[in-house]
N, C-alpha and C positions, 0 to 999 in steps of 0.2 A: 494505352497499348497494352496488348496481352503479351505475356512472356512465357516461353518454354525453354527449359535448359536441357542441353544434350551433353553427354560425356561418354568416354569408353576407355576402359583400362589399357587396351592394347594399341591405341592410336596415339599419334603426336598432334598437338594443336597446329603444327605447321601443315600438316596434311590437310586439315580442314580449311586453313586459310587459303592454301594453293587451290583447293576445289572450289571455293567461293570466287576466287579471282577468274578461274576458268569459266565459271558460270556467268560472268559479266558484272560481278560486284565491284564496286569502287572500294578498294582496300587501302586504309590509312596506315600511317606509321604506328608502331606500338608505343604506349605510354605507360607509365607505372602509376597505379592507382591504388587507393585504399578506400574500402567501403565499409560502412558500419550499420548495424541495425540498432536503433535507439528506442528506448522505452523506459518507464518507470520501473522500480524494483518489483512492483506488484502487477505490471502489465497493464496499466490503466489505458494506454493507447490502443492496445490489442483488444481490450474489453469494449472499447468504444468504436470498434471497426476501423481503426486507423494504423497506418504503418509509416514510420518516419525513418528514412534512410539518409546517411551522410556520405558524400563522395568527395574525395580529396585526390586531386590529380597533381602528379609531381610538376613542380614548376609553376602552377597557378597560385594566384592569391586567393586565400579564403577556402570555403567549403560550400558544395552545393547540397541543399537539403531538398529532398522529395518527399512530399506528404501524399499518401494514397489513402483513399477512403472508399468504403464499399459503395457509397452513393454518388460519387463524383469523380471527374478525371483527375489525374495527379496534378498537385501544385508544386511549383518550383520556387525556391528562394535562395539567393547567394548571401552568405554571411561570412564574416571575418574568421570565425571560429565556431566550433560546435557549442551551441548553448548549454548551459547547465539547468537554467530554469526557463519556463515559457516566457517569463518577464523580460529575459536576456534578448528575445528577438525583436525586431522593429514592429511598431504597432501596425495593425492591419488584420485582414481576415485570417492569414496563415497563423499568426500568433494567437488570435481569438479561438480558432478551432482547437488548437493544441492546449491552450489554457483551460478551456472548458473541461477537457478531459483529465489534466494533470493537477489541477488547482495548485497546491504548494509543493507537490512532489518533484524531485529532481530527475533529470534524464540520466541514463547511464548506457553504456554499450553492452548488449547481450551478446552479440557476436560480431567479429570483424575478420576481413580478409584483405591481404595485400596480393597484387597480382600485376602482370603485364597485360595490358588490354589492347587489342587490335580491333578496330571498328570497321565493319564492312556495310556498305549502303547499296541498295537496289532502287533504281528509279524507274517510273513508267515514261512513256515516249515524251510526256510533257515536262520531264525533269523532276517530278515530284517524288520524294522518297516514300516508297511503299513498305519496305521491310529494312529493319536494322539489325544487324548480327554482331554481337560482341563476343570475341574469343578471349578468354582469360587463361593466360598461361602462367607457370610457376606460382600456383596458388599456395598461400600460406594462411591458414585458418587458425584464429585465436577464439576460443569459446570458454564457457565456464567448466567444462568437463571433457575428458578424453573421449573421442568419439568411438563408438562401437565398431564402426566400419571406417577405414582410412578415407580421408577426403581425397577426391581425385585431384591430380596435380594440375588439370586444366578443365575448363568447361566452356560451353557455347550457349550464349543467350540469343534467342530469336525473339524480336519484338516486332509484332504485327501492328501497322499503324491503322488508325481509324479509317474505315472505308476501303480497306485493301485486304479482306480475308482470303481471297483467292492467292494472292501473292505469298502471304504468309504460310498457307497451307502448302503451296508448292516447295517452299524452302524447307519446311519440316519433313515433308516426304523425302526430299532429296537427302537430307543428313540421316534420316532413318535408313535409306537405302544403302548408305555408307557403312551401316551397322551401329551407328550411335544410339545410345539408349536415352529416351527422353523422360524428363520429370516435370511436373507442374511447378510453375514459379520460376523465379530467376536464380542467378548464381548465389545471391544472399540467402534465399529460401534453402538452397541446397547446403549452403555452409551451416546454416542454423540447424537443419535436420541432422546433418553428420556430426555436429559438434554437441548434440544432445540438448539443444536449447529449448525449453518450454515457454513459448511466447506468452503464455498466461501469467508468467512471473511467480513470484512467491506467494502463496496462500496463507494468511494468517488466521484462517478460520480455527475456532477452538473445538469445532464439532468433529468427533471421530465416529466411524461406524462402530456399532455394538449391538449386541443381543440382550433382551431384558433378562434372559435366564443366566447370563454371565455372572460369576461371582463378583460382588461389589469391589473387592480388593483389586481383582484384575482389571475391571473397567476404570476405576479410579486412577490406577497407575498409568493406563493408557491415556487418559486425558491429560494427566500431569507430564507425560513424557512429550506429548504433542505440544503443550505450552512451553516446556523447556527448549523444544526445537525452534519455536519462534523467538524465544529470548536469545538463542544462539545466532539465529539468522539475522536478527536485527541489531545485534550487538556491534558489528564494524560500522554501520551506518550511523548509529548513535554516537560512538566514540569519535567518529570523524566529522559529526555534525553535518552530514550530507543534506538532509532535509528534516523538517520537524516531525514527519511521520515515522521516521525510525524510532525515535524516542517514544512517541505516542503508542506505537505497536508493542514496543518492549515493555513500557509501563503497564499497558492493559494486560499483557500476558502475565506480568508479575502479580497484578492484582487479582486476576483470575485464578492464579496458582494459590494465593492466599486465601481466596474464597472457598476453592475446592478443598484445601486443607482444613479450613474451619468446618465445612460440611463433612469432613471424613472421621469425625469423632466416632469411636467404636469400630472403625474400619481400619485404620492405620495403627501401628504400634504407637503408643502415647509418646514415647521418647522421641521417635522419628518425627511425629507430627509436631510436637513442641519445638524441636530444634529448627525445623524448616519453617515454621510459622514465624518465629523469631527472626530467622535469616531473611525471608522474603519481606518482612515487615520493615527491617532495616533498609533493604534495597528500595522498596517502595517509597520510603521517606526520602531517600537519597535522590530519587528521580522527580520529586514533586516540585522543587523550586524552578529548575530548568523548564519544565513543562508548563508551569503557570505563566512564565514569561514568554514561552512560545505562543501560548493562546493569545496573550495581551498583544503581541506583535501581529499576529494573523488577524485579530479583530480590530486592530488600530484604526483602519480606514472607515469601517462602519461606526466606530465610537465617535470619531471626530467629524464625520459628515454633517451632522446637524449644526455644527459651529460655523459652517460656511467659510468665509475668508478669515475669521478669527482663528481657524485651525492652523493657518501658517505660523502664528506665534509659538505653537507647541513644538516647532522643530528641535529646540534643544531638549525637550522632554523625550521625544522620540529617540533622539541620539543617545540620551542617557539610558533609555529602556533597551536599546540595542546593545548598548555596552554591557549592561547589567546581564542581559541574556547571554552574551558571549562569555562572560566571566563565570556564570552558573554552568554553562556547558563544558567549559574547561575543567571546572572542579568535578563535574560529573564524570567526564572522561577519565580523569585521574582516579576516581572511585572505581570505575569500571575496569580499569587496567591494574587495580591494586590486588593485594594478596587476599583481602577478605572476600572480595567478590570471586576471585579465582578458586578459593578454597570451598566457598559455599556452592558453586556450580559444579565443581569436580566431585565433591561428596554427594550432591544431589543426583548427578548422572549415574554414580555407582549404585545408589539405592534404586534408581528407576529401572536399571537394566539388570538388577539381581532378582530373578524369579524366586529365589529361595529365601530372600529376606522377607521379614514380616509376615510369615506364614501364620494362618489362623490359630489361635490358641484356645478356642472354645469359649472365650469371653467376649469376643468382638463379633461384629456382623460382617466381617470380610468375606464369609462363605455365602452370605445371603444373596439372592438374586438381585442384581443391580436395579432392575426395574422397580421392585418394591421399595428399595432403599431410596432411590432418587424421587419416586412419587411421594414418599414421606417427607423428604427434605423440601421439596418444592411447596407442598401443602403448608409446612411449617413456616417457611420463608414468607409465603403469601399472608399467613395469619399474623405474623410479626409486623409486616408492612401495613396491613389494614389496622391493626391495634394501635400503633403509633400515629398513623395518619388521622385517625378519628379524634385524637386528643388535641389536634392543632387547630387554634383559632386565630384571630387577628392579634392577640396579645402574646402568643407563643414565641419564645425566644428563637432567634434565628438558628442557634445551634441545634435546635430540635429538627428543623427542616433539613439541615446538613446530615443529621443521623437518619432521617427518613430517605435522603438521597442514597446513603450507603445501603439502606435496606433494600432499595429498588434495584441497585447494582448487584447485590448478592443474589436476588431472585433471577435477575436477567442472566447472570453468569452461569447459574444452574440451568437455565433454558438453553443457553448457547453451547455449554460445554457438554451437556448430555442431550443435545438436540437430536442425536441419532436414535434415541428412545422414543421420541415424541411424533405425533402425527403432524405432518407439515401444515395442513390447513388451519387447524385450531391453534397450532403453535404460532403461526404468522399473525392470526387474528389477535391472540392474547399479547403477543410482543408489541403489536401497533398501539394497543391501549396503554401498556406499560410504558412505551416510548413517550407517548404524549405526556405522561406525567413526569418522566425523567427529564424531558427537554425543559419543562417548566422549572423543576428543582436546579438543573444545571445552569439555567439563565440566571436564577437568583444567586447561586453560589459563585459564579464567575464575576458577576457585577460586584458582589460583596468583596471578594478577594482583590479585584482590581481597584475598587475605591480604596482600600486600605494601601495598596501598593502606591497608588498615585499620591496619597497623603505622605507616605514615606519618601517618595521622590521629591516632594516640595521641600522637606527638611534637608535632604541630601543636596539639593540644588540652591538652597537659600543664599550661599555665598558665591555662586558661579557667576562671573562677569557677563555670560551669555544670556542670563535670565533677567529680563527686565519686567517692568509693570504689566506690558501686553502679555508676557507669558504667564505671569502669576494670575492675571485676570483670566486667561483662557483655561489655566489649570483649574481654577474655580468653577468655570463654566462646565468644563469636562467632568469634574467631580459631581456636579449637580445632575449632568445628564446620565452618568453611570448610576447614581443614587435613584434617579426617575426609573431607570430599567429595573433595578432591583425591587423597588416598591410596586411597579407594574406587575412583575412576576409574582410578588407576594399576594397582590390583590387577586391575581388569576388562579392562585393555588387551590382555593376552595372549590372553584368550578372544575378544574382539572381533576382534583381528587375525586369529586362527586361523580364525574364522568367514568372514572375508573372504578369506584366502589359501587358497583351495580350488580343486580342479579344476572345480567348478560355476561359479565366478566366472570362471575362464579360459575355459570354454566359452561362457558368456554374452557375454564380451567378443569372442570369435571371431565369434559370431553378430551381434553389434552392428556389427562392422566389415566384414562381408560387403557391406553396402549401399554405404558410401562408397568402399571400395576397389574395388567392381565385381567382387568375386570370385564 
């Protein structure tokens, strides 16, 4: 059904209802309803061309969900309550479609309204409904921000049913003739617009627009301020443990901040740089344990799948893992609510927004064009990565691969944070090559960390009455599988690095740096 919404500041909803009744519509009794627009914090449903609505009618049991897609008719599902995760929905196509878009992200309400709804129906001579009109009166809108324009106190939705475009057009013309003003979409769309809702959600991109001629200090400060905004935006969801992506985004923003500070030698005041490198280093360390356990829980099904029926014996281990994860998140939430975190971010915001602070003193590169500075930093990071990578062979300690992974991240963060200076096509090509190497190093590191954690779990659970011989045997099998994954990633490293360390990669990097360096 296509929907159009009408309203008018000088009309009463009762006037419209009376006009519909006079035109032969079947007008029902009013009911109190609440409608909500649901999506993830970062708008994943919207990005996938989906819209998920929840309708709660007073006196009814449960909630009606409506999933609308660009490429298919609306799908309806009645549930006891609004789901938090896709996995909370009953199995079936409805859940599968949402799950593909959301993955592990939680749903939240981006805008909501409560109202009195009166429904009016028009039927054809055969008794088939051709048009549905919903009159919403006493509208109360709740959104993330105060609207620039006050929300109308009532609105009228016209839903044109499939195969009856003429009937829908007649109703819309009649309402327009009354002086009502039409907008595209339904009442929930109108509420979202008036409440200032951006359906794209929060964007955690580290890239900010910049000009290569900007002073380096100005550009670095803009990048760091953007990263601080991501930390602030993801802080509530991390503290409340809404879903694991809040911590992931916060942690990545902290690591990018540390990396940009490391690259700011000669640009930022040495004392400022040292203070906040230490502060964000502490914060990065504090977020590590909880994130490692998040990844373990997320990857659990893929880890145990090769064990088949034997995986059932690992239920006590999974329960222990989930409990450990909960405890680590509680500890992290306490850190993020503590004085050290508050003081760190308060001082950081002051420096970020004080344009008079850290002015150039003639000894630093803060006044140099950022394009030249960033091109030099990227070239240096690439050289460091290649130098370390070329020393690695089959006998090299795993710690060296971990350091190489850090080198790759530092380079990637430069490409992301200062992407506004870089040509899009060569940047994308270069990042694809770098990402293939990073994926390999990440697979190796995750497997190594999770093997160590699993061995630790075996000691922690040794005296548990829930752990019997079958569980111990399955833990041994899982340890072996994870070790196989680590070794496979290690064997693949040489091929992945060789595919990265090529003349083509070097040429792509040269093309990439032509823009910022002004060559």
